[in-house]
C-alpha positions as CSV (number, residue, x, y, z in Angstrom):
1,M,-19.1,-89.0,-47.8
2,S,-18.5,-90.4,-44.9
3,V,-16.6,-88.4,-42.4
4,A,-13.9,-91.3,-42.3
5,E,-13.5,-90.4,-46.0
6,N,-13.2,-86.8,-45.2
7,V,-10.6,-87.3,-42.9
8,R,-8.6,-89.2,-45.3
9,L,-8.9,-87.2,-48.2
10,A,-8.4,-83.9,-46.4
11,P,-4.9,-82.1,-47.0
12,S,-2.2,-83.1,-44.6
13,S,-1.8,-79.6,-43.7
14,T,-5.4,-79.1,-42.4
15,L,-5.1,-82.2,-40.0
16,P,-4.5,-81.4,-36.3
17,T,-0.8,-82.4,-35.1
18,V,-0.4,-83.9,-31.8
19,W,1.9,-82.1,-29.5
20,A,4.9,-84.5,-28.9
21,G,6.5,-82.2,-26.3
22,H,9.7,-80.1,-26.4
23,P,12.5,-81.9,-27.5
24,A,15.9,-81.7,-25.7
25,G,18.3,-78.9,-26.7
26,T,15.0,-76.5,-27.7
27,A,14.8,-72.9,-25.9
28,G,11.3,-74.2,-24.8
29,Y,12.8,-77.4,-23.0
30,R,15.7,-75.0,-21.4
31,R,13.3,-72.9,-20.2
32,L,10.8,-75.6,-19.0
33,V,13.8,-77.4,-17.2
34,F,15.3,-74.6,-15.6
35,A,11.8,-73.6,-14.0
36,V,10.8,-76.6,-12.9
37,M,14.0,-77.4,-11.2
38,A,14.0,-74.0,-9.8
39,G,10.8,-74.8,-8.4
40,G,12.0,-78.3,-7.1
41,F,14.7,-76.2,-5.3
42,A,12.6,-74.1,-3.6
43,N,9.7,-76.7,-2.8
44,F,12.3,-78.9,-0.9
45,S,14.2,-76.0,0.9
46,L,11.2,-74.7,2.1
47,M,9.9,-77.6,3.5
48,Y,13.0,-79.3,4.9
49,F,15.2,-76.4,6.0
50,V,13.7,-76.6,9.7
51,Q,15.4,-80.0,9.8
52,P,18.9,-78.7,10.8
53,L,17.0,-76.2,13.2
54,L,15.1,-78.7,15.1
55,P,17.7,-78.2,18.4
56,V,17.5,-74.3,17.5
57,L,13.5,-74.4,17.5
58,A,13.5,-76.6,20.7
59,A,15.5,-74.1,22.5
60,R,13.5,-71.2,21.1
61,Y,9.9,-72.6,22.0
62,S,11.0,-74.5,24.8
63,V,9.9,-78.1,23.7
64,S,11.3,-81.4,23.7
65,A,13.2,-83.1,21.0
66,A,10.6,-85.3,19.9
67,E,8.2,-82.3,20.1
68,S,10.4,-80.3,18.1
69,A,10.2,-82.8,15.1
70,H,6.3,-81.9,14.8
71,V,7.7,-78.5,12.8
72,L,8.5,-81.0,9.9
73,S,6.1,-83.6,10.5
74,I,3.1,-81.4,10.6
75,T,4.2,-79.9,6.7
76,T,4.5,-83.5,5.4
77,L,1.2,-84.6,7.0
78,T,-0.9,-81.6,5.4
79,I,1.2,-82.1,2.2
80,M,-0.8,-85.4,1.9
81,L,-4.1,-83.7,2.3
82,G,-3.0,-81.0,-0.4
83,L,-2.3,-83.7,-2.6
84,L,-5.8,-84.8,-2.8
85,V,-6.9,-81.2,-3.9
86,T,-4.0,-80.0,-6.4
87,G,-4.9,-83.1,-8.6
88,P,-8.2,-82.1,-9.5
89,L,-7.2,-78.8,-9.4
90,A,-4.5,-79.2,-11.7
91,D,-7.2,-80.9,-14.2
92,R,-9.2,-77.8,-13.9
93,I,-7.3,-74.7,-14.1
94,G,-4.0,-76.5,-15.2
95,R,-0.4,-77.6,-14.5
96,V,1.2,-74.4,-14.7
97,A,-1.2,-72.4,-13.0
98,V,-0.7,-75.0,-9.9
99,M,2.5,-74.9,-10.0
100,R,3.0,-71.0,-10.0
101,W,0.4,-70.3,-7.1
102,S,2.0,-72.9,-4.9
103,L,5.2,-71.2,-4.7
104,L,3.9,-68.1,-4.4
105,A,1.5,-69.0,-1.7
106,S,4.0,-70.9,0.4
107,G,6.8,-68.0,0.3
108,V,4.2,-65.8,1.7
109,L,3.1,-68.2,4.2
110,G,6.9,-69.0,4.8
111,L,7.5,-65.3,5.8
112,A,4.7,-65.5,8.2
113,A,6.3,-68.4,10.0
114,A,9.5,-66.7,10.6
115,F,7.7,-64.2,12.9
116,A,5.7,-66.6,14.6
117,P,5.3,-65.5,18.2
118,T,4.5,-69.6,19.9
119,W,5.0,-72.7,19.0
120,G,1.2,-73.6,18.3
121,S,1.3,-70.4,15.7
122,L,4.3,-71.9,14.3
123,L,2.6,-75.4,13.9
124,V,-0.5,-73.9,12.3
125,L,1.4,-71.9,9.7
126,R,3.4,-74.8,8.8
127,G,0.5,-76.9,8.4
128,L,-1.0,-74.5,5.8
129,L,2.3,-74.3,4.2
130,G,2.2,-78.1,3.3
131,V,-1.1,-77.5,1.7
132,T,0.4,-75.1,-0.7
133,L,3.7,-76.8,-1.2
134,A,1.6,-79.8,-2.4
135,G,0.4,-77.8,-5.5
136,L,4.2,-78.4,-7.2
137,P,4.9,-81.7,-6.5
138,G,1.3,-82.8,-7.4
139,A,1.8,-81.1,-10.8
140,A,5.1,-81.3,-11.8
141,L,5.6,-84.8,-12.8
142,A,2.3,-84.9,-14.9
143,Y,3.5,-82.0,-16.5
144,L,6.8,-83.1,-17.2
145,R,5.1,-86.4,-18.9
146,E,2.7,-84.3,-21.1
147,E,5.2,-81.4,-22.1
148,V,8.7,-83.1,-22.8
149,H,9.4,-85.1,-25.8
150,P,9.3,-88.8,-24.7
151,A,13.0,-89.2,-26.1
152,A,14.0,-86.4,-23.0
153,H,11.4,-87.5,-20.8
154,A,13.8,-89.4,-18.6
155,R,16.7,-86.7,-18.5
156,A,14.2,-83.9,-17.6
157,N,12.7,-86.2,-14.8
158,A,16.1,-86.7,-13.0
159,L,17.0,-82.7,-13.6
160,Y,13.9,-82.3,-11.7
161,I,14.5,-84.4,-8.9
162,T,18.3,-83.0,-9.2
163,G,16.7,-79.6,-8.5
164,T,14.9,-81.1,-5.4
165,G,18.2,-82.5,-4.5
166,L,20.0,-78.9,-4.6
167,G,17.0,-77.5,-2.9
168,G,17.8,-80.0,0.1
169,A,21.3,-79.2,0.0
170,A,20.5,-75.4,0.4
171,G,17.9,-76.3,3.1
172,R,20.5,-78.2,5.0
173,L,23.5,-75.7,4.7
174,L,22.0,-72.3,4.7
175,P,19.8,-72.1,7.6
176,G,22.8,-73.2,10.4
177,L,24.7,-70.3,9.1
178,L,21.9,-67.9,9.0
179,A,20.5,-69.1,12.4
180,A,24.0,-68.4,13.9
181,L,23.6,-64.6,12.5
182,G,20.1,-64.0,13.2
183,G,18.3,-67.0,14.7
184,W,15.0,-68.7,13.6
185,P,13.5,-65.4,11.9
186,L,16.6,-64.6,9.7
187,A,16.7,-68.1,8.6
188,A,13.2,-68.8,7.8
189,A,12.9,-65.2,6.1
190,V,15.6,-66.1,3.8
191,M,14.3,-69.3,2.6
192,S,11.2,-68.0,2.2
193,L,12.3,-65.4,0.0
194,L,14.2,-67.7,-2.0
195,T,11.1,-69.5,-2.8
196,L,9.2,-66.3,-3.9
197,G,12.2,-65.9,-6.2
198,A,11.5,-69.2,-7.7
199,S,8.2,-68.6,-8.1
200,A,9.1,-65.4,-10.4
201,A,10.8,-67.8,-12.3
202,M,7.8,-70.2,-12.9
203,W,6.0,-67.2,-13.8
204,L,8.3,-65.5,-16.3
205,L,9.7,-69.0,-17.8
206,L,7.7,-71.8,-17.6
207,P,6.2,-72.9,-21.1
208,P,2.4,-72.9,-20.9
209,S,0.7,-76.5,-21.4
210,L,0.4,-77.7,-24.9
211,G,0.0,-81.3,-24.3
212,F,-2.8,-80.8,-21.9
213,A,-6.2,-79.1,-22.1
214,P,-7.8,-78.0,-18.5
215,R,-11.2,-79.8,-18.1
216,P,-13.6,-79.9,-15.4
217,V,-13.3,-83.0,-12.7
218,R,-15.3,-83.7,-9.8
219,L,-13.3,-83.7,-6.9
220,R,-14.9,-87.0,-5.5
221,D,-13.6,-88.6,-8.7
222,A,-10.2,-87.2,-8.7
223,V,-9.6,-88.1,-5.1
224,L,-11.1,-91.6,-5.5
225,G,-8.6,-92.0,-8.7
226,T,-5.7,-91.0,-6.2
227,L,-6.5,-93.4,-3.8
228,L,-7.5,-96.4,-5.8
229,A,-4.5,-96.0,-8.5
230,P,-2.6,-98.5,-6.0
231,R,-5.1,-101.2,-7.2
232,E,-2.5,-101.9,-9.5
233,R,0.0,-104.0,-7.7
234,V,3.2,-102.5,-9.2
235,I,2.1,-99.2,-8.9
236,A,0.9,-100.2,-5.2
237,L,4.5,-101.8,-4.3
238,L,6.3,-98.8,-6.2
239,C,4.1,-96.4,-3.5
240,L,5.3,-98.5,-0.5
241,T,8.8,-98.6,-1.8
242,G,9.0,-94.5,-1.8
243,F,7.2,-94.7,1.7
244,A,10.5,-96.8,2.8
245,A,12.8,-94.6,1.1
246,M,11.4,-91.1,2.2
247,G,10.8,-92.5,5.9
248,T,14.6,-94.1,5.9
249,F,15.9,-90.7,4.8
250,V,14.2,-88.2,6.7
251,G,14.3,-90.2,9.8
252,V,18.3,-90.1,9.7
253,Y,18.5,-86.5,9.0
254,N,15.7,-85.6,11.7
255,A,18.0,-87.4,14.2
256,V,21.5,-86.9,13.1
257,P,21.7,-83.4,14.3
258,F,20.7,-84.1,18.4
259,R,23.5,-86.9,17.8
260,L,26.1,-84.6,16.7
261,Q,25.3,-82.1,19.3
262,A,25.8,-84.9,21.9
263,P,29.1,-86.6,23.2
264,P,31.5,-87.6,21.5
265,F,30.8,-85.1,19.1
266,G,29.4,-82.1,21.0
267,L,29.4,-80.1,17.7
268,G,26.6,-77.5,19.0
269,A,26.0,-75.1,15.9
270,A,28.9,-76.6,14.2
271,A,26.8,-79.6,13.3
272,V,25.9,-78.1,9.9
273,V,29.3,-79.3,8.7
274,V,27.5,-82.8,8.0
275,Y,25.2,-80.8,5.4
276,L,28.5,-79.8,3.5
277,I,28.3,-83.3,2.2
278,Y,24.8,-83.0,0.6
279,P,25.5,-81.3,-2.4
280,V,26.7,-84.8,-3.7
281,G,23.4,-86.2,-4.3
282,S,22.8,-83.7,-6.9
283,V,24.2,-85.8,-9.4
284,A,22.4,-89.2,-8.3
285,P,19.4,-88.7,-10.6
286,L,21.4,-88.8,-13.7
287,I,23.7,-91.6,-12.3
288,A,20.7,-93.5,-11.5
289,R,19.2,-93.3,-14.8
290,A,22.4,-94.3,-16.5
291,L,22.5,-97.5,-14.2
292,S,18.6,-98.1,-14.5
293,D,19.5,-98.2,-18.6
294,R,22.0,-101.1,-17.9
295,I,20.5,-103.3,-15.6
296,G,16.7,-102.0,-15.3
297,R,14.8,-100.0,-13.0
298,G,14.0,-102.4,-10.6
299,L,17.6,-103.9,-9.8
300,A,18.7,-100.0,-9.9
301,T,16.3,-99.1,-7.4
302,A,17.3,-102.1,-5.3
303,T,20.7,-101.3,-5.6
304,G,20.1,-97.8,-4.5
305,L,18.2,-98.9,-0.9
306,A,20.9,-101.3,-0.5
307,V,23.4,-98.6,-0.5
308,L,21.1,-96.5,1.9
309,V,21.3,-99.6,4.2
310,A,25.1,-99.8,4.0
311,S,25.3,-96.2,4.6
312,I,23.3,-95.9,7.6
313,A,25.8,-98.8,9.0
314,V,28.6,-96.4,8.4
315,T,26.9,-93.4,10.3
316,T,27.2,-95.8,13.5
317,A,31.1,-94.9,13.6
318,A,32.4,-92.6,16.5
319,S,34.5,-90.8,13.7
320,L,33.0,-87.5,12.3
321,P,34.4,-88.2,8.8
322,W,32.9,-91.5,8.9
323,V,29.6,-90.0,9.9
324,I,29.8,-87.6,7.1
325,A,30.6,-90.2,4.6
326,G,27.9,-92.2,5.5
327,L,25.1,-89.4,5.5
328,G,26.5,-88.4,2.0
329,G,25.7,-92.0,1.0
330,C,22.2,-91.6,2.4
331,V,21.7,-88.6,0.5
332,F,23.2,-90.1,-2.6
333,A,21.2,-93.2,-2.6
334,F,17.6,-91.6,-1.7
335,L,17.7,-89.1,-4.4
336,G,18.7,-92.0,-7.2
337,V,15.9,-94.1,-5.6
338,H,13.4,-91.1,-5.9
339,S,14.1,-90.3,-9.3
340,L,13.7,-93.8,-10.5
341,L,10.4,-94.7,-8.6
342,S,8.7,-91.0,-9.5
343,G,9.5,-91.7,-13.3
344,W,8.6,-95.6,-12.9
345,V,5.0,-94.9,-11.1
346,V,4.1,-92.4,-13.9
347,D,5.3,-94.7,-16.9
348,K,3.5,-97.9,-15.1
349,A,0.3,-96.0,-15.1
350,K,0.7,-94.8,-18.5
351,R,1.0,-98.4,-19.6
352,S,-2.1,-99.3,-17.4
353,G,-4.4,-97.0,-18.6
354,I,-4.3,-95.1,-15.3
355,G,-4.3,-91.3,-14.9
356,T,-0.6,-90.3,-14.7
357,A,-1.5,-87.3,-12.2
358,Q,-3.8,-89.9,-9.7
359,A,-0.6,-92.4,-9.7
360,S,2.0,-89.7,-8.9
361,G,-0.3,-88.4,-6.5
362,A,-0.6,-91.8,-4.7
363,Y,3.3,-92.3,-4.9
364,L,3.7,-88.8,-3.3
365,L,0.9,-89.3,-0.6
366,L,2.9,-92.4,0.6
367,Y,6.1,-90.7,0.2
368,Y,5.0,-88.0,2.4
369,L,3.6,-90.2,4.9
370,G,7.0,-92.1,5.1
371,S,8.3,-88.7,5.9
372,T,5.7,-87.8,8.7
373,V,5.6,-91.0,10.4
374,F,9.5,-92.0,10.5
375,G,10.5,-88.4,11.0
376,A,8.8,-88.4,14.3
377,V,9.8,-92.4,14.9
378,A,13.1,-91.5,14.5
379,T,13.7,-88.5,17.0
380,Q,11.4,-90.3,19.5
381,Q,13.9,-93.5,19.1
382,W,17.0,-91.0,19.4
383,Q,15.6,-89.7,22.6
384,T,14.6,-93.2,24.2
385,S,17.4,-95.4,22.6
386,G,20.3,-93.3,21.4
387,W,21.6,-93.6,17.6
388,S,21.5,-97.6,17.8
389,G,17.6,-96.9,18.0
390,V,17.6,-94.9,15.0
391,E,19.9,-97.2,13.2
392,T,17.7,-100.3,13.7
393,V,14.5,-98.8,12.6
394,T,15.9,-97.2,9.6
395,M,17.8,-100.0,8.1
396,A,14.9,-102.1,8.8
397,L,12.8,-99.9,6.6
398,A,15.1,-99.4,3.8
399,T,15.6,-103.4,3.9
400,A,11.7,-103.6,3.3
401,G,12.0,-101.0,0.5
402,V,14.5,-103.4,-1.2
403,V,12.1,-106.4,-1.1
404,T,9.1,-104.3,-2.4
405,A,11.2,-103.0,-5.4
406,L,12.4,-106.4,-6.2
407,I,9.1,-107.6,-6.3
408,A,7.7,-104.8,-8.4
409,A,10.4,-105.9,-11.2
410,V,9.3,-109.1,-11.4
411,W,5.8,-108.2,-11.4
412,D,6.2,-105.6,-14.0
413,R,7.2,-107.5,-16.9
414,N,10.4,-106.8,-19.3
415,P,10.5,-103.1,-18.1
416,R,12.7,-101.7,-20.8
417,R,10.0,-103.1,-23.5
418,A,7.3,-101.8,-21.6
419,R,9.2,-98.3,-21.3
420,T,9.8,-97.8,-25.1
421,V,6.1,-99.0,-25.7
422,A,5.1,-96.4,-23.3
423,T,7.1,-93.7,-25.0
424,S,6.1,-94.4,-28.0
425,H,2.5,-93.5,-27.5
426,V,2.6,-90.0,-26.0
């Protein structure tokens, strides 16, 4: 009897079952979502909490406004390097292990940075922090794709991005208040302890991988897979759109603390008030997903980027309430766009037979490159041309993102049907 006949005649109970993922509403799903949201919260808050403290750091370490932005740019730069390593590492030792150790190491490095004696040592520590922080985003999207039931994947992905949005909110609201009480050391220490708390949640709650088996992967092959994933033209356009969205968002938020401390606002340490609007972005991923279900991912993404352009225009006003409203629009639009793009990239890779971890890594590489480049460009523009210079650069970049998103939608034929076909095979 042939092998095929043996398989056909074997009782169904003896056949291996394919892991379909945690369905929404189950205990495993709730634990998974809470853990990845906590991880996203910690990852974003530790990465970006320096943003509202750039004037504080400039004064503490006697550096210029443009130089102070390097404390964030060095982190996003080394995250890109880390992403080249975390993909193959996650393939070798597993997604869960990479995410857990990523947060633990990041929390420890964050505590060390809190007491950095010199500007140079702070930059070194923040550079190392970027490498360790890369582990969570480098593994999380692939983990969600493999461990969540297809019917619940889009929502789980949106909730993960919501966690990063809440982390961004905490990273903008808490540091200013903490710095007013104890300066840079207190702010950095508290944010690092929050990361260690999120790491504990990862160790205690995150379910083990059932839809993935660790396997040896050569570093050269994995790196090439990440770098070559954008050979698929839709993935390339989505990566460029992520570059534009992230570069625009970080550029605006890097420069705005300096604007609000200058005339006509002169807020000083009270400039932290503008970050009170940041939590409105936490609902953006879920709203963006609902809009995407109605009009498709391409049009929903382009709409979000158009809202980003309009919101930057609103910040030009010399009225603080209008500036706050414009910044709130920027947060809302960006997090909605990022949620759509991160899911779209993984889905397109799955449909195209490309490794999802490599495609996700390629997207994140361009995403953080946008942050690195335009975070520095925007502060330089502020120093040389004022807010009008920041506005010109960021609005042009976001507009370019609208174009790439629309072209991606045209090239990715019938995205609703493609999404259904992809999920039916997970």
